[in-house]
N, C-alpha and C positions, 0 to 999 in steps of 0.2 A: 480295696478301694483307694486308699491313700497312695499305694504304689502306682496304680493306674493314673491318678491325677498327676503324680510326679513325672511319669513317662510322657503324658500329654503335654505338660508344661515344657519339658525339654524339647519335644517335637515342635511346639509352637515357637520356642526360642530359636531352634535351629533354622526354621523357615524364615523367621523375621531377620535373623542375623545374616543369613545367606543373601536375602533380598537387599539388605542394607549394604553389605560388602560389594555386591554387583553394582548397586547405584553409585557408591563412592568411586569405584573404578571407572565407571562411565563419566562421572562428574570430573574426575581427575584431581580432586582436592582431598588428599589423604588425612588432613586434619579431622575430617568427619568420621574417621575410624574411632575417634574418641566417643562416638555415640554408642559403640558396642557395650561398654559397661552399663550404660543406661538401659539398653535393651535387656541385658542380663538381669538387671534389678527389676525391671517391669515384669519379666516372666518367671524368674527363679528366686532371687533373694528377697525381693519386695521390702526393702528397708526404707524406701522413700515413697511417699504418696504423690506420685506425679500428677494425678488428677486431684489437685488440692481443693477444687470446688465441690468434691464429693466426699462423703464419709468413707473412711477406709473400711469400716464395718457397719453393719446394720442397713436398714432401708432408707433410701433418700426420697425426698419429696418429688412430686410430679414435676414441679418447676425445675428442680436440679437435674432430673432425668432428661427433660427436654433440652435444657442448657447443655448437658453433656453430649447429646446427639447433635445439637447445632454446632458445637465446637469441632467435633470430629468431621462433620459434613463440610464445614468451611475449610478445614485443613486439607481434607481429601480432594475437594473440588479445586482448590487453589493449586495443589501439587499436580493434579491432572492437567489443569489449564497451562501451567508453566512448562511441563515436560512432555506432554503427550498430545493433547488436542484442545481446540476451543471452537466455539460457535462463531459464525460470521454471517451477518445478514446483508444481502445485496441492497444498497440504498439508492443506486442510480442506474440508468440504462446504458452505461458505458461498455458493458460486456454483452449486451443483447446481440443476437438471439441465443447464444450459448447459455448465458446466465441471465435470469429475468429479475426485475425488481420484485422483492418479496421472497426470493429464494433464501433459505437458511442452510448454510453449508457446514459440514464437518471438516474442519481444517486440521490436517495432520502436521504436528510439529516434528514428528519422528522422520518425516520424509527427508528434510534437509538438515536435520539436527536442531534441537531446541536451543535457544539462547538461555544462559543463566540470567537471572534478573539483573537489570542495570539499575533500576530504581526499586529497591526491594521493599520499602516501607510505603504501603498504600492501603486505602480502604478496600475491603474485599469486594470482588465482583463489580468493580468500576474500572473505567479506563483512565480518563484524565480529569473528569469533572464529577463532583459529588452529586448524588441523586437529589432531585428536586431543586437544584440550583443551576444557574446559568454560567457562573464564572468561577466558583470555588474549586480550587485544586483538590484532587482526591489523593494526593501523594505529597511526600516531603522530599526535597532535593539535597538535604545536607548529608544524606548517605547515598553515594553513587559507587557502584561496583564496575570494574572494567569489563569491556565486551569479551565474551567467550562463547563459542558455539560448540556444543557437544557433537559427538559423532552421529551422523544420520544414516539413513538407508541408501540415499542416492544423492547425486549432484543435480543442480538445476540444469535443465536442458532446454533447447530451443522449442518454443511453442507450449511450454508448460504454463498453466495458469497459476499465478503466485499471489499470496497475500503478503503485504509488506507495510511498513510504516512510511507515511508520506514524507519524502525527503525534504520538501520545503516547509514541513510542519514544525521546524525548530523555533520559528518566530510566528506568533499568532496575534491578530487583531481580534480582541474578544467580541467586539460588536459586529465583526464580519468573519466568523469562524469558517464559513463555507468557502471562503476565498483564500487563496495563498497571499500571505503578506507581501511576498516578493512581486507577485503579479500586480497587486494594488500599488506597490511602490513604483514599479515600472510605468504603470498607467498614469500616476500623478506626475512622474518625471517627464513622460511623453507629452502630457498636457502643458507643462511648463515650457518644454522645448518648442512645441507647436505655437504657443502664444508668443514666444520670443521671436520665432522665425517670421510670424506675421508682422511684428513691429520692426524687426531688424533682419531682413532677408540675407541669406548667406549660409555658408557651412557652419555646422555646430556639432557638439558631441553631447548626446543625451546623458551620458554618465556624469557630466558636470552638474546636472540638475538633481542628481540623486540625494546629495546632502540636504538640499532645500526640501525635497519631497519627504525625506525621512523626518526632518524636523516638523513638517506639517502634520504627519501622521502621529508623531509622539505628542504633539500638543493637543490633538483633537480626539485621540482614541486611547483606549487601554491596551497596551501591548505587553505580552508575556513571552517567555521562552519555555520550551518543553524538551525534556530529554528524549533520546531516541525511542525508547520503548513506550513512551506516553504520547507519541504523535499519532494522528489519525491513521486508522487502518484503511488501506486501499487494496483493490484487487484488479489485476490486469494480466495480459498475456506477455510472457517473456519472449520477445521476438529475437533478441540477440544476447548472447552470454559473453563473459570476459574473453577478449582476444578476437572476437568477430569483427568483421568490417560490414557496417550497415549502410544500405542505400535505399532511400524511398524515392521512387520515380513514378509520377502519375498516380500516386496513392498506393501503388504496389510496393511491397517490401522485398528487398533482395539481401541475402546474407552470403558474404564471401562470393559474390557474383552469381549466386543461384536464387531463383524465385522461391520465396518462403511461404506464400499464401495459398498455393494450389490446393492443399489438402484441407483448408479451413472453409467448410461449406457455409457457415453461418456469418461470415463477415458482412458487415453492413456499410454502405457508403451513401452519402446524401445524393438523392436523385431529383431531377426536375421533371414532374409529370404534367403534361399538358393535355387538355381535353378539348372537345369541340364546343365547349361553352356550357355543357351540362355538368352538374356536380358528380363527383365520384360516389359510388355506392359504398357507404360506410360498412354495411353488413357484409358486403363482399370482401372488404379490406380486413374485417375482423376474422373472417374465415382463414386469412393468411397471417393471423396473429399481429395485425397492424391496427392500432387503436387510435382514437381521436387525439390523444396526447402526442402521438408520433407525427401527426399531420399538421403542416403549416400551410394555410391557404393564402396565396398572395393576390389572387384575382379570381374572377369567375371561372377562369380556364387554366390556372397555373397553381401547382402544389409543390411543396418541398417535403420529401418523405425519405427517411433512411430505409434502404431496401437491401436485402440479400440478392445474390445473382438470380436465384430461382423466383423470388417475389417480383423482381424487375421483369422477368420474362412473363410471369402470369399477368401482371398489370398491363403489359403491352397488348395482351389479348382482350382486354376490356373493349367493348364496342365503342365507347365514347372517348377512348384514349387515342390521341394522335401521335404522341411521342413520349418516350421515357429516356432521359439523358443523365448519365452519371456526372455529378458536379465535380469540378477539380479546380484547385487554386493553381494557376499556371506557374511553371518553372521560371525562376528569376524574379517572381513577385515577392519581395522581401516582407516577411511578417515580423513585426517587433515582438510579438508574443511568443515566437518560436525560438527554442534553444539554438544557439547560445546568445540570442538577443543582440547580435552584432552585425552591422551592415557588411562587414568583411565576409560574412557567410550569409548570402542572400537567400536563406532557406524559408520554407513554409511547411505547413502540416502535410502537404501532398508531395513535396519535393525537398528532400533533406539528405545531406551527405555528399560523398562518402564520409563515414565517421567510424573510427576505430574505437571499440569499447575497451576501456582500460582493464588490465589484469594485474593481479598482485605480482610484483617484481618486474613489470614492464617499465622500461625507461623511454621517455619521449623528449624530444627537443622542445624547448619553450622559448617564446619571444613575445614581443608586444603584439604581433600579428595573430597568434593563435592562443594566447593566454585565456581568452574568454571561454574557451572550451573546457579548460581545466581549473580555472580559478576557484570555483566552489568546492571542487574535490580537495584542492590543496588547503584552502582556508577552513571550510566548514566541516568536511567529513574527516580529514586527516590532521586537522588542528595545527596548522602552521601559520606563522605570521607572513603575509605577502604584501609587498609594496611594488609599485611601478614608478621608477625614477628616470625621467627622460626615456631612453630606449632600453633601460636595464630592468630585469626582474630580480627583486631582492626577496629571498626566502629565509626567514629566521636571521635576518641581519647580514646575509651573505649573498653575493651576486650568483645567480643560477642561470645556466643555459640548458639544463635538462632537469627532469624530475622523474623519480622512481615511485610508482604507486605502491601503497601499503595494503590495499584491499582489492578484491575482485569487484567489478561493477556490472550492472545489467541494464538493458533498455526495455522498458515495459510499455506496451501499447494496448489500448482497448479495442475490442472487436467491432464496436460501433464507431468506426474510424472518424467520422465527422462530428461525433457527439461524445468525445472522450478527452478529458484533460489528462495527459500522460507524459511520458518521457520526451515526446516531441516538444513539449512546452517547458518542462522543468529539468530535463537532462537525465543524468545517470542515477540508478538506484544502488547505493552501497550495500555490500554484503551484510553489514551489521544491522541493516533495516529489514532483512528478510525474516518473516514470521513462519510461514509454512505453506503447504500445498493443499488446496481443497480436494477432497477425495469423493464425496457424494453429497447429494441434496437430501436432507432428512425431513424438510418441510418446505412447502412452497405456497404462498398466499397471493392471490390475485387482487390487487388494489381496486380493480374495476368491478368487482363482484361483492356480494354480501352473503352472510350466513355460511352454510356448508359449501355453497357454491364458490367461496373464496379459495378453497383448497384445490390446487392443481394436482389431482390424484396421480396423473400419468408421470409427474416429475418426481414423486416421492421415491427416495433411495436410488435415484438414477445417478450416473456418473457425471463428472463436471468437464469432461473433454480434455 
């Protein structure tokens, strides 16, 4: 019997040691090989009681047994969440109709390779805020590890749906966490600019009002910073990868001169639906998966509704509908909210580009005319000091006429095109912000229903497109 126990112990040790060695090779940090003597002691020599909260011999209390199970569960789930997969719940309608509010997704980190933790010390099973609190951080920032991505199964490709950390989430107004700090800053600066133009007509530069806007926000709100892996999680479709040339024309996306939206059946665009004066039949709309939350009624005969191509055709056949027209922000109509927020590039959400997506090792010429496209990359994502003095660009104290990118970047857009805050508004997504790829829906709950009727049974374990 003792011999069998020894053989079993050596077999368990061999399996654990092999798994550990393979994990260390994947991790690429061979200092962790020092863990092998610990594994040997746990299974073979047993000189140290590594589970110090338990008695090494004799029966433990029920509390200790539960504590032991809890500790192992926390370690196992944390390890799985870091290196293999995590859950993600769809909070908004920016990806409808492919992904619905209430869908719970299985997000694979193996697809593109998991990141090693950047902020390693945090409260278990939280993201950036402690449970039952509004503002308390769930992590400490005095330990920060450099960005590293382990080998994955594949690269990000065009039209993949991707989960990532919100790029503009590095700075957060605690009282307005649902809004980007930078969009609020631009809004305040725009208000200051517009007020000045009313009192003093003539040309002006909105950027000159940003220091005053920043001071206003700092005096009136609580503002914090967040590391990359503690920024809010977003989900969008990657329409352009590093090295692509993107053009959005009339709401349609073109990549390297080729249309990119043709195979996406569930794209939604805002439409103006006009009737003969009688109201739309809401039950008929619900049969098309269009609910009251989606419908904005402007008058007795005019509605604004996000529609797929097929839904637009179906509604055109309603007896009381006189017209269904796709809404579009006309080309040349500059939107201050749209990237790069510069009148030199008079773009809007429906007409943007051409724009080259930066790739690692790519070098571009930079000057005062185009620096607005790359400034955030140079300063915030790749951590360089940048100044503009007269007509010169100064990077890390030296005049620069070109810049070479240190990371790959991506352009992410929601499928609900007129109801999505995405790269059209805040620009590129850096490679170190990528979390993973959703692979299937494991649960889907309809907020418009109750009881068991909330469960969308037909969506369970379906793919994510």
